[in-house]
C-alpha positions, 0 to 999 in steps of 0.5 A: 735221335739214335740211342745205341747199345753197347758191350765190350766196346761193341755195338749189339742194338741201335734204335732211332726215336723223334719227338714231334708237335701236334703240327707234326714238325720235329720238336724237342719238346714234342707230345709225340714220340715216334720210335722209327727204327730198331735193330738188335743182335740176334744173339741178345735177348731182345725183350730186355733190350726193348724195356733199356731202350724205353727208359732211355727214351723216357728219361730224354723225352719227359714231355712225350705223352703218345708213343708210335711204335714203327718198323717199317725197314723190317716189317712194311706195310705193319701198321704203326703200334700206339702206346700211351706214356702210361703203357710205356712207362709200364713196360719200362718198368719206371 
């Protein structure tokens, strides 16, 4: 899924995320959330935008138990970061 954050009609941030089941198949009720890519306007507070995206995703993915954060486009070769749902909720302040 693609989520956008707009300010005065302009797109200021975008994130791509997917849900997978235990067999690594796309599944809207999957247990594994993968945040694939993220782009934020450099003029904005990126931390605040990350929290907003986390809130949006957690609401739309109630079945997710684990979250993997991958930014392959920007950080090639970096290992994915793994979070439990509880850690992700704490970050989002849900």
